[in-house]
CHARMM-style PDB file with segment names, atoms N, HN, CA, C and O in Angstrom:
ATOM      1  N   MET     1     -86.171  81.054 -22.957  1.00  0.00      PROA
ATOM      2  CA  MET     1     -85.115  80.806 -21.858  1.00  0.00      PROA
ATOM      3  C   MET     1     -84.334  79.647 -22.326  1.00  0.00      PROA
ATOM      4  O   MET     1     -84.908  78.664 -22.795  1.00  0.00      PROA
ATOM      5  N   SER     2     -82.937  79.721 -22.214  1.00  0.00      PROA
ATOM      6  HN  SER     2     -82.471  80.520 -21.833  1.00  0.00      PROA
ATOM      7  CA  SER     2     -82.016  78.739 -22.638  1.00  0.00      PROA
ATOM      8  C   SER     2     -81.709  77.701 -21.578  1.00  0.00      PROA
ATOM      9  O   SER     2     -82.151  77.913 -20.449  1.00  0.00      PROA
ATOM     10  N   ASP     3     -81.011  76.616 -21.804  1.00  0.00      PROA
ATOM     11  HN  ASP     3     -80.651  76.444 -22.721  1.00  0.00      PROA
ATOM     12  CA  ASP     3     -80.762  75.673 -20.849  1.00  0.00      PROA
ATOM     13  C   ASP     3     -79.267  76.001 -20.362  1.00  0.00      PROA
ATOM     14  O   ASP     3     -78.847  75.496 -19.321  1.00  0.00      PROA
ATOM     15  N   LYS     4     -78.550  76.777 -21.068  1.00  0.00      PROA
ATOM     16  HN  LYS     4     -78.891  77.186 -21.914  1.00  0.00      PROA
ATOM     17  CA  LYS     4     -77.189  77.116 -20.670  1.00  0.00      PROA
ATOM     18  C   LYS     4     -77.190  78.356 -19.768  1.00  0.00      PROA
ATOM     19  O   LYS     4     -77.975  79.274 -20.007  1.00  0.00      PROA
ATOM     20  N   PRO     5     -76.260  78.418 -18.649  1.00  0.00      PROA
ATOM     21  CA  PRO     5     -76.151  79.548 -17.848  1.00  0.00      PROA
ATOM     22  C   PRO     5     -75.605  80.647 -18.335  1.00  0.00      PROA
ATOM     23  O   PRO     5     -74.814  80.500 -19.267  1.00  0.00      PROA
ATOM     24  N   ASP     6     -75.843  81.802 -17.910  1.00  0.00      PROA
ATOM     25  HN  ASP     6     -76.486  81.921 -17.154  1.00  0.00      PROA
ATOM     26  CA  ASP     6     -75.279  83.029 -18.527  1.00  0.00      PROA
ATOM     27  C   ASP     6     -73.796  83.246 -17.950  1.00  0.00      PROA
ATOM     28  O   ASP     6     -73.590  83.653 -16.806  1.00  0.00      PROA
ATOM     29  N   MET     7     -72.862  82.952 -18.806  1.00  0.00      PROA
ATOM     30  HN  MET     7     -73.029  82.622 -19.735  1.00  0.00      PROA
ATOM     31  CA  MET     7     -71.409  82.930 -18.418  1.00  0.00      PROA
ATOM     32  C   MET     7     -70.848  84.271 -17.976  1.00  0.00      PROA
ATOM     33  O   MET     7     -69.884  84.359 -17.214  1.00  0.00      PROA
ATOM     34  N   ALA     8     -71.542  85.386 -18.526  1.00  0.00      PROA
ATOM     35  HN  ALA     8     -72.325  85.314 -19.144  1.00  0.00      PROA
ATOM     36  CA  ALA     8     -71.084  86.684 -18.174  1.00  0.00      PROA
ATOM     37  C   ALA     8     -71.261  86.947 -16.634  1.00  0.00      PROA
ATOM     38  O   ALA     8     -70.409  87.516 -15.952  1.00  0.00      PROA
ATOM     39  N   LYS     9     -72.416  86.488 -16.179  1.00  0.00      PROA
ATOM     40  HN  LYS     9     -73.108  86.026 -16.733  1.00  0.00      PROA
ATOM     41  CA  LYS     9     -72.751  86.758 -14.754  1.00  0.00      PROA
ATOM     42  C   LYS     9     -71.772  85.876 -13.855  1.00  0.00      PROA
ATOM     43  O   LYS     9     -71.391  86.286 -12.759  1.00  0.00      PROA
ATOM     44  N   ILE    10     -71.395  84.671 -14.366  1.00  0.00      PROA
ATOM     45  HN  ILE    10     -71.704  84.337 -15.256  1.00  0.00      PROA
ATOM     46  CA  ILE    10     -70.401  83.879 -13.634  1.00  0.00      PROA
ATOM     47  C   ILE    10     -69.152  84.457 -13.555  1.00  0.00      PROA
ATOM     48  O   ILE    10     -68.534  84.445 -12.490  1.00  0.00      PROA
ATOM     49  N   GLU    11     -68.677  84.996 -14.623  1.00  0.00      PROA
ATOM     50  HN  GLU    11     -69.179  85.006 -15.487  1.00  0.00      PROA
ATOM     51  CA  GLU    11     -67.329  85.684 -14.820  1.00  0.00      PROA
ATOM     52  C   GLU    11     -67.221  86.974 -13.808  1.00  0.00      PROA
ATOM     53  O   GLU    11     -66.162  87.273 -13.256  1.00  0.00      PROA
ATOM     54  N   LYS    12     -68.340  87.636 -13.648  1.00  0.00      PROA
ATOM     55  HN  LYS    12     -69.200  87.393 -14.096  1.00  0.00      PROA
ATOM     56  CA  LYS    12     -68.320  88.849 -12.953  1.00  0.00      PROA
ATOM     57  C   LYS    12     -68.522  88.597 -11.350  1.00  0.00      PROA
ATOM     58  O   LYS    12     -68.376  89.524 -10.553  1.00  0.00      PROA
ATOM     59  N   PHE    13     -68.852  87.339 -10.958  1.00  0.00      PROA
ATOM     60  HN  PHE    13     -68.971  86.586 -11.606  1.00  0.00      PROA
ATOM     61  CA  PHE    13     -69.142  87.059  -9.617  1.00  0.00      PROA
ATOM     62  C   PHE    13     -67.895  87.334  -8.740  1.00  0.00      PROA
ATOM     63  O   PHE    13     -66.750  87.006  -9.049  1.00  0.00      PROA
ATOM     64  N   ASN    14     -68.245  87.948  -7.658  1.00  0.00      PROA
ATOM     65  HN  ASN    14     -69.175  88.214  -7.406  1.00  0.00      PROA
ATOM     66  CA  ASN    14     -67.109  88.299  -6.633  1.00  0.00      PROA
ATOM     67  C   ASN    14     -66.843  87.228  -5.577  1.00  0.00      PROA
ATOM     68  O   ASN    14     -67.612  87.129  -4.620  1.00  0.00      PROA
ATOM     69  N   LYS    15     -65.849  86.467  -5.702  1.00  0.00      PROA
ATOM     70  HN  LYS    15     -65.225  86.547  -6.479  1.00  0.00      PROA
ATOM     71  CA  LYS    15     -65.606  85.369  -4.676  1.00  0.00      PROA
ATOM     72  C   LYS    15     -65.200  85.939  -3.318  1.00  0.00      PROA
ATOM     73  O   LYS    15     -65.219  85.180  -2.350  1.00  0.00      PROA
ATOM     74  N   SER    16     -64.857  87.134  -3.177  1.00  0.00      PROA
ATOM     75  HN  SER    16     -64.841  87.751  -3.964  1.00  0.00      PROA
ATOM     76  CA  SER    16     -64.562  87.621  -1.861  1.00  0.00      PROA
ATOM     77  C   SER    16     -65.686  87.806  -0.932  1.00  0.00      PROA
ATOM     78  O   SER    16     -65.490  88.021   0.264  1.00  0.00      PROA
ATOM     79  N   LYS    17     -66.895  87.725  -1.469  1.00  0.00      PROA
ATOM     80  HN  LYS    17     -67.054  87.551  -2.441  1.00  0.00      PROA
ATOM     81  CA  LYS    17     -68.105  87.717  -0.523  1.00  0.00      PROA
ATOM     82  C   LYS    17     -68.297  86.464   0.156  1.00  0.00      PROA
ATOM     83  O   LYS    17     -69.164  86.428   1.029  1.00  0.00      PROA
ATOM     84  N   PHE    18     -67.581  85.352  -0.121  1.00  0.00      PROA
ATOM     85  HN  PHE    18     -66.877  85.381  -0.831  1.00  0.00      PROA
ATOM     86  CA  PHE    18     -67.548  84.115   0.536  1.00  0.00      PROA
ATOM     87  C   PHE    18     -66.909  84.193   1.901  1.00  0.00      PROA
ATOM     88  O   PHE    18     -65.902  84.878   2.083  1.00  0.00      PROA
ATOM     89  N   LYS    19     -67.535  83.437   2.945  1.00  0.00      PROA
ATOM     90  HN  LYS    19     -68.353  82.880   2.797  1.00  0.00      PROA
ATOM     91  CA  LYS    19     -66.802  83.396   4.122  1.00  0.00      PROA
ATOM     92  C   LYS    19     -65.955  82.219   4.178  1.00  0.00      PROA
ATOM     93  O   LYS    19     -66.366  81.178   3.665  1.00  0.00      PROA
ATOM     94  N   LYS    20     -64.749  82.265   4.779  1.00  0.00      PROA
ATOM     95  HN  LYS    20     -64.415  83.110   5.196  1.00  0.00      PROA
ATOM     96  CA  LYS    20     -63.845  81.176   4.880  1.00  0.00      PROA
ATOM     97  C   LYS    20     -64.414  80.207   5.935  1.00  0.00      PROA
ATOM     98  O   LYS    20     -64.811  80.583   7.038  1.00  0.00      PROA
ATOM     99  N   THR    21     -64.421  78.938   5.511  1.00  0.00      PROA
ATOM    100  HN  THR    21     -64.098  78.633   4.615  1.00  0.00      PROA
ATOM    101  CA  THR    21     -64.946  77.941   6.496  1.00  0.00      PROA
ATOM    102  C   THR    21     -63.928  76.696   6.501  1.00  0.00      PROA
ATOM    103  O   THR    21     -63.226  76.423   5.527  1.00  0.00      PROA
ATOM    104  N   GLU    22     -63.924  76.042   7.588  1.00  0.00      PROA
ATOM    105  HN  GLU    22     -64.494  76.263   8.380  1.00  0.00      PROA
ATOM    106  CA  GLU    22     -63.181  74.807   7.637  1.00  0.00      PROA
ATOM    107  C   GLU    22     -64.113  73.670   7.611  1.00  0.00      PROA
ATOM    108  O   GLU    22     -65.073  73.658   8.382  1.00  0.00      PROA
ATOM    109  N   SER    23     -63.887  72.654   6.728  1.00  0.00      PROA
ATOM    110  HN  SER    23     -63.108  72.664   6.102  1.00  0.00      PROA
ATOM    111  CA  SER    23     -64.686  71.447   6.596  1.00  0.00      PROA
ATOM    112  C   SER    23     -64.105  70.340   7.631  1.00  0.00      PROA
ATOM    113  O   SER    23     -62.900  70.212   7.846  1.00  0.00      PROA
ATOM    114  N   LYS    24     -65.016  69.636   8.181  1.00  0.00      PROA
ATOM    115  HN  LYS    24     -65.995  69.740   8.005  1.00  0.00      PROA
ATOM    116  CA  LYS    24     -64.594  68.560   9.106  1.00  0.00      PROA
ATOM    117  C   LYS    24     -65.369  67.382   8.653  1.00  0.00      PROA
ATOM    118  O   LYS    24     -66.523  67.503   8.240  1.00  0.00      PROA
ATOM    119  N   ARG    25     -64.719  66.175   8.727  1.00  0.00      PROA
ATOM    120  HN  ARG    25     -63.782  66.077   9.062  1.00  0.00      PROA
ATOM    121  CA  ARG    25     -65.470  64.923   8.495  1.00  0.00      PROA
ATOM    122  C   ARG    25     -66.322  64.556   9.687  1.00  0.00      PROA
ATOM    123  O   ARG    25     -65.859  64.505  10.826  1.00  0.00      PROA
ATOM    124  N   LYS    26     -67.581  64.304   9.388  1.00  0.00      PROA
ATOM    125  HN  LYS    26     -67.957  64.346   8.463  1.00  0.00      PROA
ATOM    126  CA  LYS    26     -68.435  63.855  10.391  1.00  0.00      PROA
ATOM    127  C   LYS    26     -68.389  62.411  10.648  1.00  0.00      PROA
ATOM    128  O   LYS    26     -68.496  61.975  11.794  1.00  0.00      PROA
ATOM    129  N   ASN    27     -68.238  61.670   9.647  1.00  0.00      PROA
ATOM    130  HN  ASN    27     -68.152  62.024   8.716  1.00  0.00      PROA
ATOM    131  CA  ASN    27     -68.251  60.226   9.641  1.00  0.00      PROA
ATOM    132  C   ASN    27     -67.102  59.609   9.004  1.00  0.00      PROA
ATOM    133  O   ASN    27     -67.328  58.968   7.977  1.00  0.00      PROA
ATOM    134  N   PRO    28     -65.851  59.691   9.452  1.00  0.00      PROA
ATOM    135  CA  PRO    28     -64.710  59.123   8.737  1.00  0.00      PROA
ATOM    136  C   PRO    28     -64.763  57.672   8.546  1.00  0.00      PROA
ATOM    137  O   PRO    28     -65.365  56.933   9.326  1.00  0.00      PROA
ATOM    138  N   LEU    29     -64.151  57.274   7.536  1.00  0.00      PROA
ATOM    139  HN  LEU    29     -63.662  57.874   6.903  1.00  0.00      PROA
ATOM    140  CA  LEU    29     -64.200  55.740   7.298  1.00  0.00      PROA
ATOM    141  C   LEU    29     -63.183  55.053   8.267  1.00  0.00      PROA
ATOM    142  O   LEU    29     -62.195  55.664   8.675  1.00  0.00      PROA
ATOM    143  N   PRO    30     -63.450  53.802   8.610  1.00  0.00      PROA
ATOM    144  CA  PRO    30     -62.547  53.074   9.484  1.00  0.00      PROA
ATOM    145  C   PRO    30     -61.330  52.797   8.857  1.00  0.00      PROA
ATOM    146  O   PRO    30     -61.303  52.704   7.630  1.00  0.00      PROA
ATOM    147  N   SER    31     -60.163  52.629   9.630  1.00  0.00      PROA
ATOM    148  HN  SER    31     -60.185  52.705  10.627  1.00  0.00      PROA
ATOM    149  CA  SER    31     -58.830  52.331   9.088  1.00  0.00      PROA
ATOM    150  C   SER    31     -58.915  50.895   8.612  1.00  0.00      PROA
ATOM    151  O   SER    31     -59.828  50.161   8.989  1.00  0.00      PROA
ATOM    152  N   GLU    32     -57.903  50.471   7.732  1.00  0.00      PROA
ATOM    153  HN  GLU    32     -57.161  51.067   7.425  1.00  0.00      PROA
ATOM    154  CA  GLU    32     -57.739  49.050   7.369  1.00  0.00      PROA
ATOM    155  C   GLU    32     -57.589  48.171   8.569  1.00  0.00      PROA
ATOM    156  O   GLU    32     -58.071  47.038   8.591  1.00  0.00      PROA
ATOM    157  N   GLU    33     -56.927  48.685   9.562  1.00  0.00      PROA
ATOM    158  HN  GLU    33     -56.536  49.605   9.544  1.00  0.00      PROA
ATOM    159  CA  GLU    33     -56.538  47.911  10.792  1.00  0.00      PROA
ATOM    160  C   GLU    33     -57.946  47.525  11.543  1.00  0.00      PROA
ATOM    161  O   GLU    33     -58.188  46.413  12.012  1.00  0.00      PROA
ATOM    162  N   THR    34     -58.757  48.565  11.565  1.00  0.00      PROA
ATOM    163  HN  THR    34     -58.561  49.469  11.184  1.00  0.00      PROA
ATOM    164  CA  THR    34     -60.046  48.409  12.376  1.00  0.00      PROA
ATOM    165  C   THR    34     -61.004  47.320  11.495  1.00  0.00      PROA
ATOM    166  O   THR    34     -61.690  46.465  12.053  1.00  0.00      PROA
ATOM    167  N   ILE    35     -60.943  47.472  10.222  1.00  0.00      PROA
ATOM    168  HN  ILE    35     -60.386  48.167   9.769  1.00  0.00      PROA
ATOM    169  CA  ILE    35     -61.640  46.478   9.396  1.00  0.00      PROA
ATOM    170  C   ILE    35     -61.175  45.082   9.603  1.00  0.00      PROA
ATOM    171  O   ILE    35     -61.979  44.157   9.724  1.00  0.00      PROA
ATOM    172  N   GLU    36     -59.869  44.915   9.647  1.00  0.00      PROA
ATOM    173  HN  GLU    36     -59.216  45.666   9.548  1.00  0.00      PROA
ATOM    174  CA  GLU    36     -59.337  43.551   9.852  1.00  0.00      PROA
ATOM    175  C   GLU    36     -59.706  43.035  11.189  1.00  0.00      PROA
ATOM    176  O   GLU    36     -60.034  41.852  11.277  1.00  0.00      PROA
ATOM    177  N   GLU    37     -59.689  43.833  12.299  1.00  0.00      PROA
ATOM    178  HN  GLU    37     -59.422  44.794  12.228  1.00  0.00      PROA
ATOM    179  CA  GLU    37     -59.964  43.382  13.564  1.00  0.00      PROA
ATOM    180  C   GLU    37     -61.420  43.073  13.698  1.00  0.00      PROA
ATOM    181  O   GLU    37     -61.751  42.227  14.528  1.00  0.00      PROA
ATOM    182  N   GLU    38     -62.387  43.709  12.920  1.00  0.00      PROA
ATOM    183  HN  GLU    38     -62.118  44.397  12.245  1.00  0.00      PROA
ATOM    184  CA  GLU    38     -63.787  43.426  12.941  1.00  0.00      PROA
ATOM    185  C   GLU    38     -63.981  42.110  12.153  1.00  0.00      PROA
ATOM    186  O   GLU    38     -64.756  41.270  12.610  1.00  0.00      PROA
ATOM    187  N   LYS    39     -63.343  41.889  11.036  1.00  0.00      PROA
ATOM    188  HN  LYS    39     -62.713  42.571  10.665  1.00  0.00      PROA
ATOM    189  CA  LYS    39     -63.338  40.649  10.262  1.00  0.00      PROA
ATOM    190  C   LYS    39     -62.972  39.458  11.147  1.00  0.00      PROA
ATOM    191  O   LYS    39     -63.679  38.450  11.114  1.00  0.00      PROA
ATOM    192  N   GLN    40     -61.902  39.529  11.934  1.00  0.00      PROA
ATOM    193  HN  GLN    40     -61.327  40.347  11.961  1.00  0.00      PROA
ATOM    194  CA  GLN    40     -61.305  38.532  12.752  1.00  0.00      PROA
ATOM    195  C   GLN    40     -62.359  38.197  13.967  1.00  0.00      PROA
ATOM    196  O   GLN    40     -62.596  37.046  14.331  1.00  0.00      PROA
ATOM    197  N   ALA    41     -62.893  39.241  14.478  1.00  0.00      PROA
ATOM    198  HN  ALA    41     -62.702  40.177  14.182  1.00  0.00      PROA
ATOM    199  CA  ALA    41     -63.809  39.090  15.600  1.00  0.00      PROA
ATOM    200  C   ALA    41     -65.142  38.338  15.110  1.00  0.00      PROA
ATOM    201  O   ALA    41     -65.728  37.550  15.852  1.00  0.00      PROA
ATOM    202  N   GLY    42     -65.566  38.626  13.849  1.00  0.00      PROA
ATOM    203  HN  GLY    42     -65.090  39.266  13.246  1.00  0.00      PROA
ATOM    204  CA  GLY    42     -66.777  38.128  13.257  1.00  0.00      PROA
ATOM    205  C   GLY    42     -66.427  36.596  12.994  1.00  0.00      PROA
ATOM    206  O   GLY    42     -67.364  35.805  13.096  1.00  0.00      PROA
ATOM    207  N   GLU    43     -65.340  36.169  12.709  1.00  0.00      PROA
ATOM    208  HN  GLU    43     -64.578  36.812  12.626  1.00  0.00      PROA
ATOM    209  CA  GLU    43     -64.967  34.690  12.351  1.00  0.00      PROA
ATOM    210  C   GLU    43     -64.943  33.807  13.612  1.00  0.00      PROA
ATOM    211  O   GLU    43     -65.199  32.604  13.567  1.00  0.00      PROA
ATOM    212  N   SER    44     -64.634  34.441  14.697  1.00  0.00      PROA
ATOM    213  HN  SER    44     -64.425  35.419  14.734  1.00  0.00      PROA
ATOM    214  CA  SER    44     -64.450  33.557  15.961  1.00  0.00      PROA
ATOM    215  C   SER    44     -65.831  33.077  16.490  1.00  0.00      PROA
ATOM    216  OT1 SER    44     -65.895  32.361  17.490  1.00  0.00      PROA
TER     217      SER     44
END
């Protein structure tokens, strides 16, 4: 058994079997404005 994948199987793979999905961010990063507000609140 080799460490390399069988490229023939990859090339024959049918992408149309996949379902279309929409990805959503579960935990978006805060904006620069929010970060600055929190920094100022912490300094007070």
